[in-house]
NUGUNU-222465 format. One record per residue (C-alpha): chain; z, y, x; residue in three letters. Coordinates in Angstrom, 1 decimal. Layout:
BEGIN
<lumdren nulo="A" up="Z" north="Y" east="X" zati="ALA"/>
...
! end
This chain:
BEGIN
<lumdren nulo="A" up="0.5" north="-11.5" east="-12.8" zati="MET"/>
<lumdren nulo="A" up="3.0" north="-13.9" east="-11.9" zati="ILE"/>
<lumdren nulo="A" up="2.0" north="-16.5" east="-14.5" zati="ASP"/>
<lumdren nulo="A" up="-1.6" north="-15.9" east="-13.6" zati="ASN"/>
<lumdren nulo="A" up="-1.2" north="-15.9" east="-9.9" zati="LYS"/>
<lumdren nulo="A" up="1.1" north="-19.3" east="-9.9" zati="TYR"/>
<lumdren nulo="A" up="-1.7" north="-21.1" east="-12.3" zati="ARG"/>
<lumdren nulo="A" up="-4.4" north="-19.9" east="-10.1" zati="ARG"/>
<lumdren nulo="A" up="-2.2" north="-21.5" east="-6.7" zati="GLY"/>
<lumdren nulo="A" up="-1.7" north="-25.0" east="-9.1" zati="GLN"/>
<lumdren nulo="A" up="-5.3" north="-24.7" east="-9.3" zati="ALA"/>
<lumdren nulo="A" up="-6.2" north="-24.5" east="-5.7" zati="GLN"/>
<lumdren nulo="A" up="-3.6" north="-26.4" east="-4.0" zati="HIS"/>
<lumdren nulo="A" up="-3.0" north="-29.2" east="-6.8" zati="GLY"/>
<lumdren nulo="A" up="-0.1" north="-29.7" east="-8.7" zati="GLY"/>
<lumdren nulo="A" up="3.6" north="-28.0" east="-9.5" zati="ASN"/>
<lumdren nulo="A" up="5.6" north="-25.8" east="-6.6" zati="LEU"/>
<lumdren nulo="A" up="8.3" north="-27.4" east="-6.9" zati="TRP"/>
<lumdren nulo="A" up="6.5" north="-30.8" east="-6.6" zati="GLY"/>
<lumdren nulo="A" up="5.2" north="-29.7" east="-2.9" zati="MET"/>
<lumdren nulo="A" up="6.7" north="-31.1" east="-0.2" zati="PRO"/>
<lumdren nulo="A" up="10.0" north="-28.5" east="1.6" zati="THR"/>
<lumdren nulo="A" up="7.9" north="-28.1" east="5.0" zati="ALA"/>
<lumdren nulo="A" up="4.9" north="-27.4" east="3.1" zati="LYS"/>
<lumdren nulo="A" up="6.8" north="-24.6" east="1.2" zati="VAL"/>
<lumdren nulo="A" up="8.2" north="-23.6" east="4.6" zati="VAL"/>
<lumdren nulo="A" up="4.7" north="-22.9" east="5.8" zati="GLU"/>
<lumdren nulo="A" up="2.9" north="-21.3" east="2.6" zati="ALA"/>
<lumdren nulo="A" up="5.1" north="-19.2" east="2.4" zati="SER"/>
<lumdren nulo="A" up="5.3" north="-17.8" east="5.7" zati="LEU"/>
<lumdren nulo="A" up="1.4" north="-17.9" east="5.3" zati="GLU"/>
<lumdren nulo="A" up="2.2" north="-15.4" east="2.5" zati="GLU"/>
<lumdren nulo="A" up="4.4" north="-13.2" east="4.2" zati="ALA"/>
<lumdren nulo="A" up="2.0" north="-12.4" east="6.9" zati="THR"/>
<lumdren nulo="A" up="-0.6" north="-11.6" east="4.4" zati="ASP"/>
<lumdren nulo="A" up="1.9" north="-9.0" east="3.1" zati="GLN"/>
<lumdren nulo="A" up="2.1" north="-7.7" east="5.8" zati="MET"/>
<lumdren nulo="A" up="-1.3" north="-7.5" east="7.1" zati="THR"/>
<lumdren nulo="A" up="-1.5" north="-5.5" east="3.0" zati="TYR"/>
<lumdren nulo="A" up="1.5" north="-2.9" east="3.9" zati="LEU"/>
<lumdren nulo="A" up="-0.1" north="-2.1" east="7.2" zati="LEU"/>
<lumdren nulo="A" up="-3.0" north="-1.2" east="6.0" zati="THR"/>
<lumdren nulo="A" up="-1.7" north="1.0" east="2.9" zati="LEU"/>
<lumdren nulo="A" up="0.2" north="2.0" east="5.0" zati="ARG"/>
<lumdren nulo="A" up="-2.5" north="3.2" east="7.7" zati="GLN"/>
<lumdren nulo="A" up="-4.4" north="4.3" east="5.0" zati="GLN"/>
<lumdren nulo="A" up="-1.8" north="6.5" east="3.1" zati="ILE"/>
<lumdren nulo="A" up="-1.5" north="8.2" east="6.8" zati="ARG"/>
<lumdren nulo="A" up="-5.0" north="9.5" east="6.6" zati="ILE"/>
<lumdren nulo="A" up="-4.4" north="10.7" east="3.4" zati="ILE"/>
<lumdren nulo="A" up="-1.6" north="12.8" east="4.0" zati="MET"/>
<lumdren nulo="A" up="-3.3" north="13.6" east="7.6" zati="GLU"/>
<lumdren nulo="A" up="-6.1" north="14.9" east="5.6" zati="LEU"/>
<lumdren nulo="A" up="-4.0" north="16.8" east="2.8" zati="ALA"/>
<lumdren nulo="A" up="-1.7" north="18.6" east="5.6" zati="HIS"/>
<lumdren nulo="A" up="-4.7" north="20.4" east="7.0" zati="GLU"/>
<lumdren nulo="A" up="-5.5" north="20.9" east="3.4" zati="GLY"/>
<lumdren nulo="A" up="-2.7" north="22.8" east="2.7" zati="MET"/>
<lumdren nulo="A" up="-2.2" north="24.7" east="5.5" zati="LYS"/>
<lumdren nulo="A" up="-6.2" north="25.5" east="6.0" zati="ASP"/>
<lumdren nulo="A" up="-6.0" north="29.4" east="4.8" zati="ASP"/>
<lumdren nulo="A" up="-9.8" north="29.4" east="4.9" zati="SER"/>
<lumdren nulo="A" up="-9.7" north="27.4" east="2.5" zati="VAL"/>
<lumdren nulo="A" up="-11.8" north="29.7" east="-0.1" zati="CYS"/>
<lumdren nulo="A" up="-11.3" north="28.0" east="-3.2" zati="ALA"/>
<lumdren nulo="A" up="-6.7" north="27.9" east="-3.5" zati="THR"/>
<lumdren nulo="A" up="-7.2" north="24.4" east="-6.3" zati="THR"/>
<lumdren nulo="A" up="-8.1" north="23.2" east="-3.3" zati="ALA"/>
<lumdren nulo="A" up="-5.5" north="23.9" east="-1.2" zati="ARG"/>
<lumdren nulo="A" up="-3.1" north="23.7" east="-4.1" zati="GLU"/>
<lumdren nulo="A" up="-4.6" north="20.2" east="-5.0" zati="ASN"/>
<lumdren nulo="A" up="-3.5" north="18.7" east="-1.6" zati="CYS"/>
<lumdren nulo="A" up="0.1" north="20.4" east="-1.9" zati="ARG"/>
<lumdren nulo="A" up="0.0" north="18.6" east="-5.2" zati="THR"/>
<lumdren nulo="A" up="-0.8" north="15.0" east="-2.7" zati="ILE"/>
<lumdren nulo="A" up="1.0" north="15.8" east="-0.1" zati="TRP"/>
<lumdren nulo="A" up="4.2" north="16.0" east="-2.7" zati="TYR"/>
<lumdren nulo="A" up="3.2" north="12.8" east="-4.1" zati="VAL"/>
<lumdren nulo="A" up="3.1" north="10.6" east="-0.9" zati="LEU"/>
<lumdren nulo="A" up="5.9" north="12.0" east="0.9" zati="THR"/>
<lumdren nulo="A" up="8.3" north="14.2" east="-1.6" zati="GLY"/>
<lumdren nulo="A" up="8.5" north="17.3" east="0.2" zati="SER"/>
<lumdren nulo="A" up="6.7" north="20.4" east="-0.4" zati="ASP"/>
<lumdren nulo="A" up="7.3" north="22.2" east="2.6" zati="ASP"/>
<lumdren nulo="A" up="4.6" north="21.0" east="4.5" zati="GLY"/>
<lumdren nulo="A" up="6.9" north="19.3" east="7.0" zati="ALA"/>
<lumdren nulo="A" up="4.7" north="16.5" east="8.3" zati="LYS"/>
<lumdren nulo="A" up="6.4" north="13.1" east="8.0" zati="ILE"/>
! end
């Protein structure tokens, strides 16, 4: 995965990373870090939506299908590590 990404970067930016001027490496690193934070914040938001849906489903006693409720409990446990339904 890293090799593939590195080679795509070489093709896109022309040349080897170690040959890039230091100031440009710093700027490129900051851009990459910003991208990573954007992805992580988006992922956190998406996980929170899934957690809320799972929490609602596992606490909903009106759900006729117990399998659906148990599936929500499993989703909640996988995402939070908690099986008591306490909100995180």
